[in-house]
N, C-alpha and C positions, 0 to 999 in steps of 0.2 A: 814452314819456310825452310828451304834447303839450298845449300850452295850445291849446284849441279856440276857434274864432270862435262868438260868441253869436248865435242866431237872434233876429230882431226881429219884433215884433207884425205880424201879416198873414201870417207863414210858417205854412203849414198844420200842421206838426207841433206847433206850440204850442196848437192847438185840438183835438187828439185825446187821448182817453183812452189812456194808455200800457199796454202789454202787460206781464203778469207776466213775470218772469224764471223760467223753468222749469228751465234747466240752466246751471250755473256752468262755463264754459270760458275758454279763452284770450281769446276776444272780450269776455266779460264783465269778466275781469281787466283787459284794455286799456282799457275803457270807465271802470272805477273809477279807474285811473291817470290818464286824461285828465280825468275830473271833479276829482279832487284837485289836479292841476296847475292846472286852470283856476280853481278856486275860491281858490287861493293868491294870486292877483293882488290888490293893495290895493283896499279898498273893497267886497270881496265876502263876503257872509254866506253864500250858498248858491248852488249851480248844480245845476239838474235835467237829466236826460238829455235831454229834449226841447229844452232850450235850446242844446244842442250838436248838434241833429239826430237824436237817437236816441229812438225812441218805445218805451222800456222803462222799467219803474218803478225808477228809482235816482236818488239825488241825494248830492251832497257838501256839507259844511258848513264854515265857518270863522268861529267865534264866539269873539272875544277870544283868538285863537291856538289854540283847540281845534279841530283839523281832523279830520274824519272822513267817514263815507260810510254809507249804509243802502240796502239792496236791498229791494224789494217792501214799502215802508213803508205803513203805514196808521195813521191816527189812531185811537187807541183810547179816549182820554179827553180831555176839555177841561174846564176849571173857570172859573168866573166868567162874567159877562155880557161879551159882546163890547164892546170899547171902541175909540174911534177911535185908531189908532196910525199915526204917520208912516211911510210905506213907499214904496219905489221898487222897481225891477225893471231888471235888466240888458237884459231883452227889450223894455222900453219906456224907452230912455235919456232921462235929462233931466227926467223927470217925478217929482213927489213929492207924494203925496196921503195923506189919512187913511184907511185900510183898517180895517174892524172886524174884530178879532181877539180871541180869548179870552186872558186873561192867563196862563193855564197850559195846556200841551198835553203829551200823551204819545204817542209813536209806536212801533209794534212792527214789526220786519222781520227780516232776516237779513244775515249778512256773507258774505265770499267762501268760507268753510268751510261754509256753511249753518247756522251756529249762530244762535240767536235774539238779536236785538239789541233792546234798549229805550233809547229816546233820550226824556228828559223835561226839561222846564224851564219857567221864568217869563220874562216879559219878552222880550227880544230872541230867546232861544233858542225859546220858544214861538212867537213870530211867525214865525221861520225855518221851524219844522216845518210850520206851517200853510200858509205861502206855498209851500214846495217841494213839498208834498204836492198842493196845488192845481194846480201845473204838471203833475203826473203825471195828473191828472184832466182836463186840457185847459182850466184855467181860469187867466187872468191876474188879478192882484190888482185891476184895474180893476172887475171884477165885484163886488168886495167894498165898493166906495164907495157912499155914499148916491146917490140918483137925481140930485141936483143936482150933486154932485161928479163923478159918472160922466160927465154931459153935459158939464161943463167939461173933464174930462180927455180925452174923445173929441175935442173941438174942438182941444186941444192937440196930440193925435196926428196929426190931419189936417194941422196946420200945420207939423210937423216936416219938415225936409228929408231926413231919412233915409228917409221913406217915397216920396220921388219917384224 
């Protein structure tokens, strides 16, 4: 189990749709262990596999001390009109903007035994489900901003020293 470095905006793995996990083997078990160790650090609500450089559909979460993971997740239900929700991302460090998210979300996937997993919730949990699933589709939260906010956020990104 290893805490892995987080990939930053501009890394190609963050812009690619991740592959489904077809076989659960020792490599996938090690990936889950690393995702869980990485999400346990303070201030982390979720870590998606591409954020640690792996183009597979998996993420871990840590919401109010509830730590877990899901493989091959897909959002199967959202409720409510999207509302602006203050959001940041480990892959876009130091930025905080209002992304549009549904107040409720439900995702389905599998665990390491291949058993069905259902994760659902409101508020921060719903936001995390949508944010991490977006990562697996190659999308950063900046694309969920209004046009004006996205323009301002991209200006901030260009000014950040971690991009030089």
